[in-house]
All heavy atoms as an XYZ file, in Angstrom:
727
protein
N       2.143    -31.893     32.389
C       3.354    -31.843     31.605
C       4.168    -30.635     32.069
O       3.690    -29.522     32.068
C       2.987    -31.734     30.126
C       4.150    -31.490     29.220
S       3.616    -31.123     27.555
C       4.227    -32.510     26.704
N       5.361    -30.890     32.436
C       6.250    -29.828     32.904
C       7.369    -29.614     31.891
O       7.862    -30.552     31.273
C       6.863    -30.206     34.258
C       5.915    -30.106     35.415
C       5.514    -28.665     35.698
O       6.381    -27.780     35.676
O       4.314    -28.443     35.930
N       7.733    -28.353     31.742
C       8.852    -28.015     30.865
C      10.067    -27.710     31.715
O       9.950    -27.240     32.851
C       8.537    -26.768     30.034
C       7.399    -26.968     29.082
C       6.171    -26.377     29.315
C       7.549    -27.740     27.945
C       5.126    -26.548     28.430
C       6.508    -27.921     27.059
C       5.294    -27.328     27.299
N      11.190    -27.961     31.142
C      12.443    -27.572     31.771
C      12.440    -26.043     31.818
O      12.176    -25.379     30.818
C      13.595    -28.102     30.918
C      14.966    -27.704     31.433
O      15.058    -26.835     32.304
O      15.941    -28.286     30.930
N      12.708    -25.452     32.972
C      12.635    -23.998     33.120
C      13.624    -23.287     32.190
O      13.330    -22.208     31.660
C      12.856    -23.571     34.566
O      14.135    -23.965     35.000
N      14.770    -23.885     31.964
C      15.755    -23.284     31.066
C      15.222    -23.250     29.627
O      15.358    -22.251     28.911
C      17.070    -24.076     31.127
C      18.255    -23.371     30.535
C      18.630    -22.099     31.284
O      18.467    -22.025     32.519
O      19.093    -21.175     30.608
N      14.558    -24.320     29.235
C      13.985    -24.385     27.889
C      12.846    -23.375     27.739
O      12.711    -22.713     26.710
C      13.477    -25.797     27.610
C      12.973    -25.983     26.190
C      12.474    -27.396     25.938
O      12.095    -28.107     26.874
N      12.501    -27.800     24.681
N      12.033    -23.245     28.763
C      10.934    -22.283     28.743
C      11.463    -20.858     28.615
O      10.955    -20.056     27.818
C      10.083    -22.435     29.996
C       8.893    -21.477     30.122
C       7.923    -21.654     28.955
C       8.184    -21.690     31.442
N      12.510    -20.544     29.356
C      13.101    -19.204     29.297
C      13.671    -18.930     27.906
O      13.450    -17.855     27.341
C      14.190    -19.045     30.384
C      13.542    -19.021     31.772
C      15.034    -17.803     30.134
C      14.519    -19.114     32.920
N      14.365    -19.898     27.337
C      14.924    -19.727     25.992
C      13.818    -19.540     24.954
O      13.933    -18.723     24.034
C      15.797    -20.920     25.612
C      17.132    -20.936     26.331
C      17.975    -22.130     25.936
O      17.807    -22.641     24.811
O      18.802    -22.532     26.758
N      12.726    -20.291     25.099
C      11.608    -20.173     24.169
C      10.951    -18.803     24.282
O      10.663    -18.151     23.266
C      10.574    -21.287     24.427
O      11.214    -22.545     24.298
C       9.417    -21.189     23.455
N      10.725    -18.343     25.500
C      10.120    -17.022     25.693
C      11.034    -15.916     25.159
O      10.565    -14.936     24.576
C       9.806    -16.794     27.174
C       8.671    -17.670     27.730
C       8.576    -17.489     29.244
C       7.360    -17.362     27.048
N      12.334    -16.083     25.332
C      13.290    -15.120     24.793
C      13.232    -15.103     23.261
O      13.253    -14.039     22.640
C      14.705    -15.459     25.277
C      15.713    -14.424     24.839
O      15.492    -13.219     25.099
O      16.726    -14.826     24.227
N      13.123    -16.281     22.660
C      13.010    -16.369     21.200
C      11.731    -15.693     20.709
O      11.729    -14.985     19.703
C      13.020    -17.829     20.749
O      14.252    -18.425     21.036
N      10.641    -15.914     21.412
C       9.372    -15.284     21.050
C       9.504    -13.761     21.115
O       9.060    -13.047     20.211
C       8.226    -15.775     21.966
C       6.975    -14.943     21.769
C       7.938    -17.246     21.715
N      10.129    -13.261     22.141
C      10.321    -11.811     22.288
C      11.181    -11.255     21.148
O      10.876    -10.187     20.600
C      10.950    -11.495     23.635
N      12.244    -11.963     20.769
C      13.094    -11.508     19.663
C      12.333    -11.499     18.342
O      12.467    -10.570     17.545
C      14.345    -12.375     19.556
C      15.379    -12.067     20.627
C      16.749    -12.664     20.299
N      16.694    -14.070     19.887
C      16.820    -15.111     20.719
N      17.019    -14.897     22.013
N      16.780    -16.341     20.256
N      11.517    -12.525     18.107
C      10.723    -12.585     16.873
C       9.715    -11.434     16.832
O       9.542    -10.775     15.804
C      10.015    -13.952     16.735
C       8.959    -13.927     15.640
C      11.029    -15.051     16.478
N       9.052    -11.162     17.936
C       8.089    -10.070     17.978
C       8.763     -8.722     17.742
O       8.225     -7.866     17.037
C       7.325    -10.076     19.306
C       6.350    -11.232     19.405
C       5.671    -11.306     20.762
O       6.153    -10.755     21.751
N       4.549    -12.008     20.811
N       9.947     -8.536     18.315
C      10.686     -7.291     18.104
C      11.109     -7.161     16.640
O      11.030     -6.079     16.045
C      11.900     -7.227     19.024
N      11.530     -8.265     16.045
C      11.927     -8.238     14.634
C      10.735     -7.930     13.737
O      10.856     -7.177     12.765
C      12.557     -9.574     14.246
N       9.577     -8.481     14.046
C       8.361     -8.191     13.264
C       7.985     -6.722     13.377
O       7.582     -6.099     12.394
C       7.204     -9.068     13.727
C       7.312    -10.479     13.259
C       6.116    -11.290     13.696
N       6.231    -12.653     13.208
C       5.614    -13.690     13.736
N       4.822    -13.526     14.787
N       5.771    -14.892     13.226
N       8.098     -6.160     14.564
C       7.786     -4.742     14.748
C       8.746     -3.872     13.952
O       8.335     -2.903     13.301
C       7.831     -4.377     16.240
N      10.019     -4.205     13.970
C      11.012     -3.444     13.197
C      10.763     -3.594     11.705
O      10.872     -2.625     10.946
C      12.428     -3.900     13.551
C      13.515     -3.162     12.789
C      13.455     -1.650     12.929
O      13.089     -1.155     14.014
O      13.778     -0.958     11.936
N      10.404     -4.789     11.266
C      10.081     -5.011      9.857
C       8.879     -4.167      9.439
O       8.888     -3.563      8.364
C       9.808     -6.492      9.593
C       9.401     -6.857      8.165
C      10.492     -6.472      7.175
C       9.080     -8.340      8.072
N       7.873     -4.087     10.281
C       6.692     -3.272      9.973
C       7.078     -1.798      9.864
O       6.590     -1.091      8.964
C       5.622     -3.475     11.035
N       7.939     -1.307     10.753
C       8.396      0.080     10.673
C       9.186      0.326      9.392
O       8.991      1.326      8.700
C       9.249      0.444     11.888
C       8.450      0.755     13.131
C       9.333      1.350     14.241
N      10.288      0.378     14.775
C      10.020     -0.518     15.716
N       8.811     -0.580     16.238
N      10.944     -1.352     16.155
N      10.073     -0.601      9.059
C      10.883     -0.457      7.845
C      10.005     -0.521      6.599
O      10.205      0.239      5.642
C      11.957     -1.543      7.799
N       9.014     -1.405      6.586
C       8.099     -1.513      5.447
C       7.291     -0.230      5.289
O       7.072      0.241      4.176
C       7.158     -2.707      5.616
C       6.253     -2.943      4.418
C       7.024     -3.333      3.170
O       7.816     -4.259      3.206
N       6.807     -2.633      2.086
N       6.871      0.348      6.391
C       6.141      1.613      6.338
C       6.993      2.732      5.760
O       6.518      3.531      4.943
N       8.254      2.779      6.164
C       9.161      3.802      5.636
C       9.414      3.584      4.148
O       9.428      4.533      3.358
C      10.484      3.782      6.404
N       9.595      2.326      3.742
C       9.791      2.020      2.322
C       8.560      2.408      1.516
O       8.666      3.041      0.456
C      10.103      0.527      2.132
C      10.228      0.054      0.687
C      11.355      0.790     -0.042
C      10.438     -1.450      0.646
N       7.374      2.053      2.015
C       6.138      2.424      1.321
C       6.031      3.935      1.142
O       5.677      4.424      0.067
C       4.910      1.916      2.082
C       4.659      0.432      1.892
O       5.360     -0.198      1.077
O       3.751     -0.094      2.568
N       6.354      4.679      2.199
C       6.276      6.140      2.120
C       7.243      6.683      1.076
O       6.896      7.583      0.296
C       6.562      6.759      3.490
N       8.448      6.131      1.024
C       9.420      6.580      0.036
C       9.006      6.201     -1.382
O       9.128      7.016     -2.308
C      10.803      6.013      0.355
C      11.418      6.691      1.552
O      11.402      7.905      1.664
N      11.938      5.902      2.464
N       8.517      4.992     -1.570
C       8.064      4.573     -2.904
C       6.884      5.420     -3.370
O       6.814      5.823     -4.528
C       7.680      3.086     -2.895
C       8.832      2.101     -2.714
C       8.289      0.679     -2.593
C       9.830      2.216     -3.849
N       5.972      5.711     -2.451
C       4.827      6.554     -2.795
C       5.296      7.956     -3.193
O       4.819      8.529     -4.176
C       3.845      6.619     -1.623
C       2.727      7.601     -1.836
C       1.795      7.407     -2.849
C       2.602      8.727     -1.032
C       0.767      8.308     -3.042
C       1.575      9.629     -1.226
C       0.657      9.413     -2.232
O      -0.357     10.310     -2.429
N       6.255      8.488     -2.462
C       6.791      9.802     -2.804
C       7.443      9.818     -4.180
O       7.259     10.758     -4.961
N       8.180      8.761     -4.502
C       8.790      8.675     -5.834
C       7.711      8.551     -6.912
O       7.812      9.166     -7.967
C       9.749      7.482     -5.890
C      10.994      7.668     -5.027
S      12.064      6.216     -5.037
C      12.790      6.384     -6.682
N       6.693      7.750     -6.633
C       5.598      7.590     -7.595
C       4.878      8.914     -7.838
O       4.528      9.234     -8.967
C       4.623      6.524     -7.099
C       3.425      6.378     -7.989
C       3.344      5.641     -9.134
C       2.156      6.991     -7.817
N       2.097      5.767     -9.680
C       1.346      6.593     -8.887
C       1.620      7.858     -6.859
C       0.030      7.014     -9.030
C       0.314      8.276     -7.002
C      -0.469      7.857     -8.072
N       4.668      9.684     -6.765
C       3.992     10.989     -6.911
C       4.771     11.906     -7.846
O       4.188     12.728     -8.546
C       3.841     11.683     -5.555
C       2.830     11.121     -4.605
C       1.406     11.361     -5.027
N       1.120     12.744     -5.313
C       0.258     13.495     -4.686
N      -0.418     13.007     -3.685
N       0.057     14.748     -5.053
N       6.087     11.763     -7.879
C       6.916     12.629     -8.715
C       6.754     12.321    -10.196
O       6.763     13.241    -11.022
C       8.383     12.504     -8.311
N       6.586     11.028    -10.556
C       6.528     10.703    -11.988
C       5.320      9.873    -12.403
O       5.119      9.653    -13.597
C       7.817      9.992    -12.453
C       8.042      8.709    -11.667
C       9.010     10.898    -12.370
C       9.233      7.907    -12.153
N       4.533      9.387    -11.459
C       3.294      8.632    -11.717
C       3.494      7.412    -12.619
O       2.609      7.040    -13.376
C       2.227      9.537    -12.345
C       1.868     10.758    -11.544
C       0.903     10.433    -10.467
C       0.467     11.733     -9.807
N      -0.428     11.575     -8.757
N       4.648      6.783    -12.549
C       4.912      5.594    -13.362
C       5.669      4.576    -12.520
O       6.874      4.722    -12.278
C       5.721      5.969    -14.603
C       5.890      4.801    -15.565
O       5.673      3.631    -15.160
O       6.238      5.054    -16.729
N       4.980      3.512    -12.063
C       5.636      2.539    -11.192
C       6.810      1.822    -11.859
O       7.780      1.472    -11.192
C       4.534      1.557    -10.810
C       3.373      1.874    -11.656
C       3.570      3.212    -12.268
N       6.752      1.622    -13.169
C       7.864      0.951    -13.854
C       9.116      1.815    -13.839
O      10.224      1.313    -13.642
C       7.476      0.620    -15.291
C       6.494     -0.527    -15.386
C       6.186     -0.859    -16.826
C       5.181     -1.990    -16.880
N       4.837     -2.350    -18.247
N       8.956      3.119    -14.034
C      10.117      4.020    -14.006
C      10.697      4.119    -12.603
O      11.909      4.188    -12.434
C       9.729      5.395    -14.532
C       9.522      5.425    -16.027
C       9.202      6.814    -16.501
C       8.946      6.834    -18.007
N       8.557      8.168    -18.479
N       9.833      4.134    -11.601
C      10.318      4.169    -10.215
C      11.131      2.902     -9.937
O      12.256      2.972     -9.445
C       9.148      4.291     -9.211
C       9.640      4.098     -7.779
C       8.449      5.635     -9.355
N      10.576      1.751    -10.275
C      11.245      0.474    -10.011
C      12.561      0.358    -10.778
O      13.510     -0.268    -10.292
C      10.322     -0.684    -10.363
N      12.639      0.973    -11.946
C      13.858      0.892    -12.758
C      15.057      1.534    -12.068
O      16.198      1.186    -12.357
C      13.621      1.545    -14.113
N      14.813      2.460    -11.159
C      15.898      3.152    -10.455
C      16.317      2.446     -9.160
O      17.217      2.921     -8.477
C      15.479      4.583    -10.119
C      15.302      5.442    -11.318
N      16.351      5.932    -12.046
C      14.175      5.883    -11.931
C      15.896      6.648    -13.051
N      14.579      6.629    -13.004
N      15.657      1.348     -8.843
C      15.878      0.685     -7.559
C      16.410     -0.731     -7.763
O      16.386     -1.252     -8.878
C      14.556      0.670     -6.785
C      14.019      2.071     -6.461
C      12.606      1.993     -5.940
C      14.927      2.777     -5.477
N      16.880     -1.367     -6.696
C      17.370     -2.751     -6.820
C      16.289     -3.678     -7.386
O      15.094     -3.390     -7.254
C      17.714     -3.137     -5.381
C      17.927     -1.849     -4.673
C      17.002     -0.863     -5.327
N      16.702     -4.788     -7.992
C      15.739     -5.703     -8.615
C      14.660     -6.251     -7.674
O      13.600     -6.669     -8.139
C      16.614     -6.855     -9.131
C      17.984     -6.294     -9.216
C      18.077     -5.212     -8.200
N      14.917     -6.237     -6.387
C      13.908     -6.714     -5.438
C      12.675     -5.822     -5.419
O      11.588     -6.250     -5.019
C      14.502     -6.804     -4.037
N      12.828     -4.573     -5.852
C      11.709     -3.637     -5.910
C      11.194     -3.620     -7.345
O      11.882     -3.155     -8.253
C      12.126     -2.211     -5.479
C      12.743     -2.231     -4.089
C      10.946     -1.262     -5.553
C      11.822     -2.679     -2.988
N       9.996     -4.147     -7.528
C       9.399     -4.214     -8.854
C       8.297     -3.168     -8.978
O       7.926     -2.521     -7.988
C       8.790     -5.600     -9.101
O       7.716     -5.810     -8.163
C       9.837     -6.708     -8.924
N       7.767     -3.030    -10.174
C       6.654     -2.095    -10.355
C       5.465     -2.544     -9.513
O       4.697     -1.714     -9.019
C       6.264     -1.983    -11.828
O       5.860     -3.228    -12.340
N       5.330     -3.840     -9.300
C       4.243     -4.349     -8.454
C       4.435     -3.892     -7.001
O       3.471     -3.556     -6.315
C       4.230     -5.865     -8.545
C       3.062     -6.501     -7.883
C       3.061     -7.989     -8.129
N       1.869     -8.564     -7.562
C       1.510     -9.808     -7.710
N       2.258    -10.621     -8.424
N       0.425    -10.256     -7.156
N       5.678     -3.879     -6.545
C       5.983     -3.393     -5.191
C       5.588     -1.926     -5.066
O       4.990     -1.513     -4.068
C       7.492     -3.549     -4.891
O       7.894     -4.873     -5.168
C       7.806     -3.197     -3.450
N       5.923     -1.142     -6.090
C       5.602      0.289     -6.079
C       4.086      0.473     -6.074
O       3.540      1.267     -5.295
C       6.245      1.012     -7.276
C       5.831      2.477     -7.314
C       7.766      0.882     -7.224
N       3.379     -0.250     -6.946
C       1.913     -0.138     -6.991
C       1.295     -0.506     -5.647
O       0.345      0.135     -5.187
C       1.338     -1.017     -8.101
C       1.465     -0.413     -9.471
C       0.643     -1.156    -10.510
N       1.028     -2.546    -10.665
C       1.969     -2.982    -11.476
N       2.633     -2.138    -12.225
N       2.255     -4.268    -11.555
N       1.828     -1.530     -4.989
C       1.317     -1.916     -3.678
C       1.468     -0.801     -2.658
O       0.555     -0.520     -1.884
N       2.622     -0.152     -2.657
C       2.847      0.970     -1.733
C       1.885      2.105     -2.027
O       1.313      2.705     -1.106
C       4.291      1.457     -1.844
N       1.691      2.388     -3.298
C       0.773      3.471     -3.689
C      -0.642      3.144     -3.229
O      -1.329      3.995     -2.653
C       0.818      3.711     -5.216
C      -0.293      4.644     -5.655
C       2.176      4.258     -5.619
N      -1.069      1.928     -3.447
C      -2.430      1.550     -3.043
C      -2.610      1.609     -1.530
O      -3.692      1.937     -1.047
C      -2.767      0.149     -3.556
C      -2.938      0.048     -5.062
C      -3.113     -1.409     -5.477
C      -4.110      0.882     -5.541
N      -1.567      1.312     -0.787
C      -1.674      1.373      0.676
C      -1.702      2.806      1.202
O      -2.327      3.076      2.225
C      -0.514      0.614      1.327
C      -0.681     -0.887      1.298
C       0.389     -1.597      2.109
N       1.699     -1.561      1.491
C       2.106     -2.383      0.521
N       1.292     -3.302      0.053
N       3.316     -2.294      0.017
N      -1.039      3.742      0.506
C      -0.858      5.084      1.074
C      -1.619      6.201      0.371
O      -1.902      7.221      0.987
C       0.629      5.448      1.071
C       1.519      4.600      1.965
C       2.955      5.072      1.874
C       1.050      4.641      3.405
N      -1.918      6.031     -0.888
C      -2.476      7.149     -1.655
C      -3.901      7.476     -1.227
O      -4.709      6.574     -1.016
C      -2.452      6.820     -3.143
N      -4.194      8.767     -1.128
C      -5.577      9.158     -0.870
C      -6.417      8.946     -2.131
O      -5.887      8.801     -3.235
C      -5.468     10.646     -0.526
C      -4.223     11.092     -1.198
C      -3.299      9.907     -1.220
N      -7.717      8.946     -1.976
C      -8.626      8.734     -3.104
C      -8.380      9.701     -4.252
O      -8.538      9.358     -5.409
C     -10.077      8.883     -2.657
C     -10.566      7.734     -1.858
C     -12.016      7.918     -1.536
N     -12.611      6.607     -1.358
C     -13.881      6.400     -1.299
N     -14.720      7.397     -1.420
N     -14.345      5.187     -1.125
N      -7.995     10.920     -3.936
C      -7.815     11.941     -4.962
C      -6.780     11.519     -6.007
O      -6.835     11.962     -7.145
C      -7.392     13.282     -4.349
C      -8.428     13.912     -3.446
C      -8.451     13.304     -2.047
O      -7.381     12.968     -1.491
O      -9.563     13.138     -1.514
N      -5.837     10.669     -5.620
C      -4.820     10.207     -6.569
C      -5.402      9.283     -7.632
O      -4.779      9.019     -8.639
C      -3.690      9.470     -5.849
C      -2.712     10.423     -5.196
O      -2.800     11.636     -5.437
O      -1.855      9.949     -4.433
N      -6.604      8.777     -7.401
C      -7.185      7.810     -8.311
C      -8.441      8.318     -9.011
O      -9.131      7.557     -9.666
C      -7.525      6.517     -7.564
C      -6.324      5.898     -6.932
C      -6.141      5.953     -5.561
C      -5.348      5.294     -7.703
C      -5.032      5.385     -4.980
C      -4.227      4.734     -7.118
C      -4.067      4.776     -5.764
N      -8.736      9.595     -8.894
C      -9.937     10.146     -9.518
C      -9.739     10.175    -11.024
O      -8.758     10.722    -11.518
C     -10.242     11.564     -8.973
C     -11.380     12.195     -9.742
C     -10.551     11.481     -7.496
N     -10.660      9.570    -11.726
C     -10.630      9.572    -13.183
C     -11.257     10.861    -13.700
O     -12.260     11.314    -13.180
C     -11.431      8.384    -13.735
C     -10.823      7.043    -13.418
C      -9.606      6.775    -14.284
O      -9.524      7.244    -15.397
N      -8.663      6.030    -13.757
N     -10.696     11.451    -14.743
C     -11.342     12.630    -15.314
C     -12.691     12.248    -15.915
O     -12.893     11.111    -16.339
C     -10.364     13.087    -16.400
C      -9.405     11.972    -16.594
C      -9.483     11.078    -15.404
N     -13.567     13.182    -15.939
C     -14.902     12.937    -16.457
C     -14.848     12.589    -17.936
O     -14.033     13.119    -18.695
C     -15.769     14.186    -16.261
O     -17.025     13.985    -16.866
N     -15.720     11.712    -18.353
C     -15.824     11.365    -19.770
C     -16.557     12.457    -20.547
O     -16.542     12.474    -21.764
C     -16.554     10.034    -19.940
C     -15.847      8.827    -19.325
C     -16.720      7.592    -19.463
C     -14.505      8.595    -19.984
N     -17.196     13.325    -19.828
C     -17.960     14.400    -20.465
C     -17.167     15.684    -20.418
O     -16.265     15.853    -19.622
C     -19.316     14.573    -19.762
C     -20.107     13.302    -19.732
C     -20.226     12.561    -18.572
C     -20.712     12.819    -20.889
C     -20.940     11.386    -18.550
C     -21.428     11.632    -20.866
C     -21.539     10.921    -19.698
N     -17.529     16.619    -21.234
C     -16.812     17.892    -21.324
C     -17.341     18.927    -20.336
O     -17.375     20.104    -20.630
C     -16.871     18.431    -22.745
C     -18.299     18.664    -23.211
O     -19.243     18.352    -22.442
O     -18.480     19.156    -24.332
N     -17.750     18.486    -19.202
C     -18.262     19.403    -18.193
C     -19.772     19.476    -18.189
O     -20.376     20.038    -17.297
N     -20.399     18.906    -19.198
C     -21.853     18.892    -19.221
C     -22.329     17.493    -18.919
O     -21.702     16.505    -19.294
C     -22.395     19.320    -20.608
O     -21.935     18.384    -21.570
C     -21.941     20.714    -20.957
N     -23.402     17.412    -18.244
C     -23.980     16.118    -17.916
C     -25.192     15.932    -18.813
O     -26.072     16.786    -18.859
C     -24.399     16.062    -16.425
C     -25.047     14.736    -16.095
C     -23.196     16.321    -15.550
N     -25.237     14.829    -19.550
C     -26.386     14.634    -20.426
C     -27.658     14.503    -19.611
O     -27.667     13.883    -18.539
C     -26.053     13.340    -21.170
C     -24.983     12.671    -20.392
C     -24.291     13.732    -19.593
N     -28.685     15.098    -20.088
C     -29.974     15.074    -19.410
C     -30.842     13.984    -20.024
O     -30.863     13.813    -21.237
C     -30.685     16.433    -19.536
C     -29.896     17.591    -18.942
C     -29.766     17.466    -17.436
O     -30.718     17.107    -16.758
N     -28.587     17.759    -16.921
N     -31.545     13.281    -19.185
C     -32.476     12.287    -19.702
C     -33.725     13.013    -20.202
O     -34.097     14.068    -19.690
C     -32.838     11.273    -18.624
O     -33.452     11.938    -17.546
N     -34.369     12.481    -21.240
C     -35.557     13.151    -21.759
C     -36.654     13.143    -20.712
O     -36.770     12.215    -19.919
C     -35.934     12.322    -22.985
C     -35.223     11.024    -22.834
C     -34.053     11.272    -21.939
N     -37.432     14.189    -20.712
C     -38.560     14.282    -19.766
C     -39.660     13.338    -20.228
O     -40.080     13.372    -21.368
C     -39.093     15.710    -19.709
C     -38.065     16.710    -19.288
C     -38.331     17.172    -17.908
C     -37.303     18.245    -17.596
N     -36.990     18.330    -16.262
N     -40.070     12.507    -19.335
C     -41.156     11.563    -19.639
C     -42.251     11.800    -18.623
O     -41.997     11.810    -17.434
C     -40.637     10.104    -19.548
C     -41.783      9.136    -19.794
C     -39.499      9.879    -20.505
N     -43.444     12.017    -19.135
C     -44.575     12.216    -18.233
C     -45.379     10.929    -18.188
O     -45.645     10.301    -19.216
C     -45.454     13.364    -18.723
C     -44.744     14.697    -18.602
C     -45.676     15.860    -18.906
O     -46.882     15.724    -18.663
O     -45.162     16.867    -19.375
N     -45.719     10.537    -16.985
C     -46.486      9.313    -16.816
C     -47.974      9.654    -16.847
O     -48.412     10.641    -16.262
C     -46.139      8.633    -15.502
C     -44.668      8.204    -15.356
C     -44.437      7.654    -13.961
C     -44.301      7.172    -16.400
N     -48.738      8.850    -17.540
C     -50.199      9.068    -17.583
C     -50.766      8.681    -16.242
O     -50.369      7.713    -15.635
C     -50.812      8.222    -18.692
N     -51.759      9.443    -15.830
C     -52.363      9.188    -14.533
C     -53.381      8.099    -14.566
O     -53.879      7.624    -15.473
C     -53.001     10.454    -13.986
């Protein structure tokens, strides 16, 4: 099966344009994520961040950016204890 060389060239050109557009989209998405994460760090409320942005950016969009970029330290839960760790009772096993 042979292709018309002109059609093949046009198809390869289209593929190259699509790949370039995907790369640019990935760069733009990365920049948006970084900005959304920075806004979230300032107030820690995805709904408030989204409220200041166009309707296309929802609190879910903000949470997604945070989950992609935030280090573990941003998600550490405070201890349920007051700094003391309860000790289990000492149990001695019979020999």
